[in-house]
VEXNUGU-631878 format. One record per residue (C-alpha): residue number from 1; residue in one letter; x, y, z. Coordinates in nm, 2 decimals, always signed. Layout:
N
{n NUM; res A; c1 X; c2 Y; c3 Z}
...
//
This chain:
240
{n 1; res X; c1 +6.93; c2 +8.93; c3 -3.09}
{n 2; res X; c1 +7.21; c2 +8.73; c3 -3.31}
{n 3; res X; c1 +7.40; c2 +8.92; c3 -3.59}
{n 4; res X; c1 +7.58; c2 +8.70; c3 -3.84}
{n 5; res X; c1 +7.65; c2 +8.96; c3 -4.11}
{n 6; res X; c1 +7.73; c2 +9.32; c3 -4.10}
{n 7; res X; c1 +7.44; c2 +9.39; c3 -4.37}
{n 8; res X; c1 +7.21; c2 +9.29; c3 -4.08}
{n 9; res X; c1 +7.29; c2 +9.62; c3 -3.91}
{n 10; res X; c1 +7.07; c2 +9.92; c3 -3.94}
{n 11; res X; c1 +7.32; c2 +10.17; c3 -3.76}
{n 12; res X; c1 +7.55; c2 +10.34; c3 -4.02}
{n 13; res X; c1 +7.92; c2 +10.27; c3 -3.95}
{n 14; res X; c1 +8.15; c2 +10.56; c3 -4.01}
{n 15; res X; c1 +8.52; c2 +10.50; c3 -4.01}
{n 16; res X; c1 +8.72; c2 +10.72; c3 -3.76}
{n 17; res X; c1 +9.09; c2 +10.81; c3 -3.87}
{n 18; res X; c1 +9.33; c2 +11.05; c3 -4.02}
{n 19; res X; c1 +9.57; c2 +10.81; c3 -4.22}
{n 20; res X; c1 +9.50; c2 +10.88; c3 -4.58}
{n 21; res X; c1 +9.55; c2 +10.51; c3 -4.69}
{n 22; res X; c1 +9.33; c2 +10.38; c3 -4.41}
{n 23; res X; c1 +9.05; c2 +10.64; c3 -4.49}
{n 24; res X; c1 +9.06; c2 +10.56; c3 -4.86}
{n 25; res X; c1 +9.06; c2 +10.19; c3 -4.78}
{n 26; res X; c1 +8.75; c2 +10.24; c3 -4.55}
{n 27; res X; c1 +8.58; c2 +10.47; c3 -4.79}
{n 28; res X; c1 +8.59; c2 +10.19; c3 -5.06}
{n 29; res X; c1 +8.40; c2 +9.96; c3 -4.84}
{n 30; res X; c1 +8.00; c2 +9.94; c3 -4.89}
{n 31; res X; c1 +7.94; c2 +9.90; c3 -4.52}
{n 32; res X; c1 +8.12; c2 +10.22; c3 -4.45}
{n 33; res X; c1 +7.87; c2 +10.50; c3 -4.49}
{n 34; res X; c1 +8.08; c2 +10.78; c3 -4.37}
{n 35; res X; c1 +8.42; c2 +10.90; c3 -4.22}
{n 36; res X; c1 +8.53; c2 +11.13; c3 -3.94}
{n 37; res X; c1 +8.85; c2 +11.28; c3 -3.81}
{n 38; res X; c1 +8.98; c2 +11.51; c3 -3.55}
{n 39; res X; c1 +9.29; c2 +11.73; c3 -3.47}
{n 40; res X; c1 +9.42; c2 +11.47; c3 -3.23}
{n 41; res X; c1 +9.41; c2 +11.19; c3 -3.49}
{n 42; res X; c1 +9.55; c2 +11.42; c3 -3.77}
{n 43; res X; c1 +9.84; c2 +11.52; c3 -3.52}
{n 44; res X; c1 +9.90; c2 +11.14; c3 -3.48}
{n 45; res X; c1 +9.91; c2 +11.07; c3 -3.82}
{n 46; res X; c1 +10.18; c2 +11.35; c3 -3.89}
{n 47; res X; c1 +9.95; c2 +11.59; c3 -4.09}
{n 48; res X; c1 +10.14; c2 +11.95; c3 -4.12}
{n 49; res X; c1 +9.89; c2 +12.12; c3 -4.34}
{n 50; res X; c1 +9.53; c2 +12.09; c3 -4.24}
{n 51; res X; c1 +9.38; c2 +12.24; c3 -4.55}
{n 52; res X; c1 +9.59; c2 +12.05; c3 -4.78}
{n 53; res X; c1 +9.51; c2 +11.72; c3 -4.62}
{n 54; res X; c1 +9.15; c2 +11.78; c3 -4.62}
{n 55; res X; c1 +9.13; c2 +11.88; c3 -4.98}
{n 56; res X; c1 +9.34; c2 +11.58; c3 -5.08}
{n 57; res X; c1 +9.12; c2 +11.36; c3 -4.90}
{n 58; res X; c1 +8.80; c2 +11.52; c3 -5.05}
{n 59; res X; c1 +8.96; c2 +11.49; c3 -5.41}
{n 60; res X; c1 +8.90; c2 +11.12; c3 -5.38}
{n 61; res X; c1 +8.61; c2 +11.09; c3 -5.12}
{n 62; res X; c1 +8.33; c2 +11.30; c3 -5.29}
{n 63; res X; c1 +8.01; c2 +11.13; c3 -5.21}
{n 64; res X; c1 +8.02; c2 +10.99; c3 -4.86}
{n 65; res X; c1 +7.97; c2 +11.23; c3 -4.56}
{n 66; res X; c1 +8.31; c2 +11.34; c3 -4.39}
{n 67; res X; c1 +8.36; c2 +11.55; c3 -4.08}
{n 68; res X; c1 +8.65; c2 +11.79; c3 -4.03}
{n 69; res X; c1 +8.68; c2 +11.99; c3 -3.69}
{n 70; res X; c1 +8.76; c2 +12.36; c3 -3.63}
{n 71; res X; c1 +9.04; c2 +12.40; c3 -3.39}
{n 72; res X; c1 +9.02; c2 +12.77; c3 -3.27}
{n 73; res X; c1 +8.91; c2 +12.87; c3 -2.90}
{n 74; res X; c1 +8.77; c2 +13.18; c3 -3.00}
{n 75; res X; c1 +8.39; c2 +13.17; c3 -3.12}
{n 76; res X; c1 +8.46; c2 +13.44; c3 -3.39}
{n 77; res X; c1 +8.76; c2 +13.24; c3 -3.54}
{n 78; res X; c1 +8.56; c2 +12.93; c3 -3.49}
{n 79; res X; c1 +8.28; c2 +13.08; c3 -3.71}
{n 80; res X; c1 +8.54; c2 +13.17; c3 -3.98}
{n 81; res X; c1 +8.70; c2 +12.83; c3 -3.98}
{n 82; res X; c1 +8.36; c2 +12.66; c3 -4.00}
{n 83; res X; c1 +8.26; c2 +12.85; c3 -4.30}
{n 84; res X; c1 +8.59; c2 +12.78; c3 -4.46}
{n 85; res X; c1 +8.56; c2 +12.40; c3 -4.40}
{n 86; res X; c1 +8.19; c2 +12.39; c3 -4.51}
{n 87; res X; c1 +8.32; c2 +12.54; c3 -4.85}
{n 88; res X; c1 +8.53; c2 +12.24; c3 -4.93}
{n 89; res X; c1 +8.25; c2 +12.02; c3 -5.04}
{n 90; res X; c1 +7.88; c2 +11.94; c3 -5.03}
{n 91; res X; c1 +7.97; c2 +11.60; c3 -4.84}
{n 92; res X; c1 +8.15; c2 +11.80; c3 -4.56}
{n 93; res X; c1 +8.02; c2 +11.83; c3 -4.21}
{n 94; res X; c1 +8.19; c2 +12.09; c3 -3.98}
{n 95; res X; c1 +8.28; c2 +11.94; c3 -3.64}
{n 96; res X; c1 +8.21; c2 +12.19; c3 -3.34}
{n 97; res X; c1 +8.34; c2 +12.09; c3 -2.99}
{n 98; res X; c1 +8.05; c2 +12.14; c3 -2.74}
{n 99; res X; c1 +8.25; c2 +12.41; c3 -2.55}
{n 100; res X; c1 +8.58; c2 +12.58; c3 -2.59}
{n 101; res X; c1 +8.87; c2 +12.51; c3 -2.35}
{n 102; res X; c1 +8.71; c2 +12.76; c3 -2.09}
{n 103; res X; c1 +8.39; c2 +12.55; c3 -2.07}
{n 104; res X; c1 +8.19; c2 +12.81; c3 -2.25}
{n 105; res X; c1 +7.90; c2 +12.63; c3 -2.43}
{n 106; res X; c1 +7.89; c2 +12.68; c3 -2.83}
{n 107; res X; c1 +7.50; c2 +12.67; c3 -2.85}
{n 108; res X; c1 +7.50; c2 +13.03; c3 -2.99}
{n 109; res X; c1 +7.75; c2 +12.95; c3 -3.27}
{n 110; res X; c1 +7.57; c2 +12.63; c3 -3.34}
{n 111; res X; c1 +7.25; c2 +12.82; c3 -3.41}
{n 112; res X; c1 +7.42; c2 +13.09; c3 -3.62}
{n 113; res X; c1 +7.60; c2 +12.82; c3 -3.83}
{n 114; res X; c1 +7.29; c2 +12.60; c3 -3.86}
{n 115; res X; c1 +7.08; c2 +12.90; c3 -3.99}
{n 116; res X; c1 +7.35; c2 +12.96; c3 -4.26}
{n 117; res X; c1 +7.29; c2 +12.61; c3 -4.38}
{n 118; res X; c1 +7.61; c2 +12.47; c3 -4.24}
{n 119; res X; c1 +7.59; c2 +12.11; c3 -4.18}
{n 120; res X; c1 +7.73; c2 +12.04; c3 -3.84}
{n 121; res X; c1 +7.88; c2 +11.76; c3 -3.64}
{n 122; res X; c1 +7.87; c2 +11.87; c3 -3.28}
{n 123; res X; c1 +8.13; c2 +11.67; c3 -3.09}
{n 124; res X; c1 +8.27; c2 +11.58; c3 -2.74}
{n 125; res X; c1 +7.92; c2 +11.57; c3 -2.58}
{n 126; res X; c1 +7.88; c2 +11.35; c3 -2.26}
{n 127; res X; c1 +7.55; c2 +11.47; c3 -2.09}
{n 128; res X; c1 +7.19; c2 +11.46; c3 -2.19}
{n 129; res X; c1 +7.16; c2 +11.84; c3 -2.10}
{n 130; res X; c1 +7.41; c2 +11.90; c3 -2.36}
{n 131; res X; c1 +7.24; c2 +11.69; c3 -2.61}
{n 132; res X; c1 +6.91; c2 +11.88; c3 -2.56}
{n 133; res X; c1 +7.07; c2 +12.22; c3 -2.58}
{n 134; res X; c1 +7.23; c2 +12.12; c3 -2.92}
{n 135; res X; c1 +6.90; c2 +11.99; c3 -3.05}
{n 136; res X; c1 +6.73; c2 +12.32; c3 -2.96}
{n 137; res X; c1 +6.99; c2 +12.52; c3 -3.16}
{n 138; res X; c1 +7.02; c2 +12.31; c3 -3.47}
{n 139; res X; c1 +6.81; c2 +12.39; c3 -3.79}
{n 140; res X; c1 +6.57; c2 +12.13; c3 -3.84}
{n 141; res X; c1 +6.58; c2 +12.18; c3 -4.23}
{n 142; res X; c1 +6.97; c2 +12.10; c3 -4.22}
{n 143; res X; c1 +7.12; c2 +11.77; c3 -4.17}
{n 144; res X; c1 +7.36; c2 +11.73; c3 -3.86}
{n 145; res X; c1 +7.52; c2 +11.49; c3 -3.63}
{n 146; res X; c1 +7.50; c2 +11.50; c3 -3.25}
{n 147; res X; c1 +7.82; c2 +11.32; c3 -3.13}
{n 148; res X; c1 +7.80; c2 +11.16; c3 -2.79}
{n 149; res X; c1 +8.13; c2 +11.00; c3 -2.65}
{n 150; res X; c1 +7.99; c2 +10.69; c3 -2.50}
{n 151; res X; c1 +8.32; c2 +10.52; c3 -2.49}
{n 152; res X; c1 +8.47; c2 +10.79; c3 -2.28}
{n 153; res X; c1 +8.16; c2 +10.78; c3 -2.07}
{n 154; res X; c1 +8.23; c2 +10.40; c3 -2.00}
{n 155; res X; c1 +8.60; c2 +10.49; c3 -1.92}
{n 156; res X; c1 +8.47; c2 +10.66; c3 -1.60}
{n 157; res X; c1 +8.29; c2 +10.35; c3 -1.50}
{n 158; res X; c1 +7.94; c2 +10.45; c3 -1.60}
{n 159; res X; c1 +7.73; c2 +10.25; c3 -1.82}
{n 160; res X; c1 +7.66; c2 +10.47; c3 -2.13}
{n 161; res X; c1 +7.36; c2 +10.28; c3 -2.26}
{n 162; res X; c1 +7.09; c2 +10.44; c3 -2.06}
{n 163; res X; c1 +7.21; c2 +10.78; c3 -2.16}
{n 164; res X; c1 +7.24; c2 +10.68; c3 -2.53}
{n 165; res X; c1 +6.88; c2 +10.56; c3 -2.51}
{n 166; res X; c1 +6.77; c2 +10.90; c3 -2.37}
{n 167; res X; c1 +6.96; c2 +11.07; c3 -2.64}
{n 168; res X; c1 +6.79; c2 +10.87; c3 -2.93}
{n 169; res X; c1 +6.46; c2 +10.99; c3 -2.78}
{n 170; res X; c1 +6.58; c2 +11.36; c3 -2.76}
{n 171; res X; c1 +6.68; c2 +11.37; c3 -3.11}
{n 172; res X; c1 +6.33; c2 +11.29; c3 -3.21}
{n 173; res X; c1 +6.25; c2 +11.65; c3 -3.19}
{n 174; res X; c1 +6.47; c2 +11.70; c3 -3.50}
{n 175; res X; c1 +6.43; c2 +11.43; c3 -3.77}
{n 176; res X; c1 +6.74; c2 +11.54; c3 -3.96}
{n 177; res X; c1 +6.97; c2 +11.54; c3 -3.66}
{n 178; res X; c1 +7.13; c2 +11.19; c3 -3.64}
{n 179; res X; c1 +7.29; c2 +11.05; c3 -3.32}
{n 180; res X; c1 +7.65; c2 +10.93; c3 -3.33}
{n 181; res X; c1 +7.78; c2 +10.67; c3 -3.07}
{n 182; res X; c1 +8.13; c2 +10.79; c3 -3.05}
{n 183; res X; c1 +8.47; c2 +10.64; c3 -2.92}
{n 184; res X; c1 +8.36; c2 +10.29; c3 -2.90}
{n 185; res X; c1 +8.59; c2 +10.06; c3 -2.73}
{n 186; res X; c1 +8.47; c2 +9.72; c3 -2.87}
{n 187; res X; c1 +8.30; c2 +9.56; c3 -3.16}
{n 188; res X; c1 +7.99; c2 +9.48; c3 -2.94}
{n 189; res X; c1 +7.92; c2 +9.85; c3 -2.91}
{n 190; res X; c1 +7.80; c2 +9.85; c3 -3.28}
{n 191; res X; c1 +7.53; c2 +9.60; c3 -3.19}
{n 192; res X; c1 +7.44; c2 +9.79; c3 -2.88}
{n 193; res X; c1 +7.40; c2 +10.13; c3 -3.09}
{n 194; res X; c1 +7.21; c2 +9.93; c3 -3.35}
{n 195; res X; c1 +6.97; c2 +9.78; c3 -3.08}
{n 196; res X; c1 +6.87; c2 +10.11; c3 -2.93}
{n 197; res X; c1 +6.81; c2 +10.29; c3 -3.27}
{n 198; res X; c1 +7.12; c2 +10.50; c3 -3.28}
{n 199; res X; c1 +7.18; c2 +10.61; c3 -3.63}
{n 200; res X; c1 +7.56; c2 +10.63; c3 -3.65}
{n 201; res X; c1 +7.86; c2 +10.47; c3 -3.49}
{n 202; res X; c1 +8.21; c2 +10.59; c3 -3.54}
{n 203; res X; c1 +8.47; c2 +10.30; c3 -3.56}
{n 204; res X; c1 +8.84; c2 +10.30; c3 -3.57}
{n 205; res X; c1 +9.02; c2 +10.07; c3 -3.82}
{n 206; res X; c1 +9.15; c2 +9.84; c3 -3.55}
{n 207; res X; c1 +8.79; c2 +9.77; c3 -3.43}
{n 208; res X; c1 +8.65; c2 +9.75; c3 -3.80}
{n 209; res X; c1 +8.90; c2 +9.47; c3 -3.86}
{n 210; res X; c1 +8.73; c2 +9.26; c3 -3.62}
{n 211; res X; c1 +8.40; c2 +9.27; c3 -3.83}
{n 212; res X; c1 +8.51; c2 +8.94; c3 -3.99}
{n 213; res X; c1 +8.46; c2 +8.77; c3 -3.64}
{n 214; res X; c1 +8.08; c2 +8.84; c3 -3.65}
{n 215; res X; c1 +7.90; c2 +8.51; c3 -3.60}
{n 216; res X; c1 +8.23; c2 +8.31; c3 -3.56}
{n 217; res X; c1 +8.17; c2 +7.98; c3 -3.39}
{n 218; res X; c1 +8.30; c2 +8.00; c3 -3.04}
{n 219; res X; c1 +8.45; c2 +7.67; c3 -3.01}
{n 220; res X; c1 +8.64; c2 +7.75; c3 -3.34}
{n 221; res X; c1 +8.75; c2 +8.08; c3 -3.20}
{n 222; res X; c1 +8.87; c2 +7.90; c3 -2.87}
{n 223; res X; c1 +9.06; c2 +7.64; c3 -3.08}
{n 224; res X; c1 +9.22; c2 +7.95; c3 -3.28}
{n 225; res X; c1 +9.31; c2 +8.12; c3 -2.95}
{n 226; res X; c1 +9.49; c2 +7.79; c3 -2.84}
{n 227; res X; c1 +9.68; c2 +7.75; c3 -3.17}
{n 228; res X; c1 +9.81; c2 +8.11; c3 -3.15}
{n 229; res X; c1 +9.94; c2 +8.06; c3 -2.78}
{n 230; res X; c1 +10.13; c2 +7.74; c3 -2.89}
{n 231; res X; c1 +10.27; c2 +7.89; c3 -3.23}
{n 232; res X; c1 +10.38; c2 +8.20; c3 -3.06}
{n 233; res X; c1 +10.55; c2 +8.00; c3 -2.78}
{n 234; res X; c1 +10.71; c2 +7.77; c3 -3.02}
{n 235; res X; c1 +10.84; c2 +8.04; c3 -3.26}
{n 236; res X; c1 +10.97; c2 +8.22; c3 -2.95}
{n 237; res X; c1 +11.18; c2 +7.91; c3 -2.86}
{n 238; res X; c1 +11.06; c2 +7.91; c3 -2.52}
{n 239; res X; c1 +11.19; c2 +7.62; c3 -2.29}
{n 240; res X; c1 +11.14; c2 +7.54; c3 -1.90}
//
């Protein structure tokens, strides 16, 4: 299948980041349907006050769904953080890691929070078993996201596509649960996610900037590349 425009895609593109300017820029684009962030991205962006940053973002992004993650390693404290985060806005989804750092599954907390009508984004998933257990503990009347880190799976030398297809099928048991293709490594992953019926893909700003290349003539792209090499060598003053 050939795509020539981002409007041809059925998969929803969510911008992944923690830089305020970048988040607001992405939120302003019609093709960006939601946003996600995480503690690692926030640390890299130099965020010092988690709550203040989140509330500042939410004061300007009020409609599109946006996910903020708990960061405790204790399930009771996770629950408190989740309820606090959920109170920040109707468009907020609470990200929960699939386990704590001891490898203890979070399924009971998923069930408890889902039954309190908290909209969840369960993250850092990498196996079909994890997906099935998450689906079994979600509330079928509450919207949620199930975030499978396809890019990290690919980093291990495994093809994530067969797993993601199985995940699409597993989520059919809960129509309000949407599958996220997380940690994509290249623009083509957007089309892969679209073709298998994955509902959402999270994309960093550097990958999103490549959207203008969709459908670009390959001969033109080849020539552009040749010109880039020539101009860079010339501006560097290289001589042999």
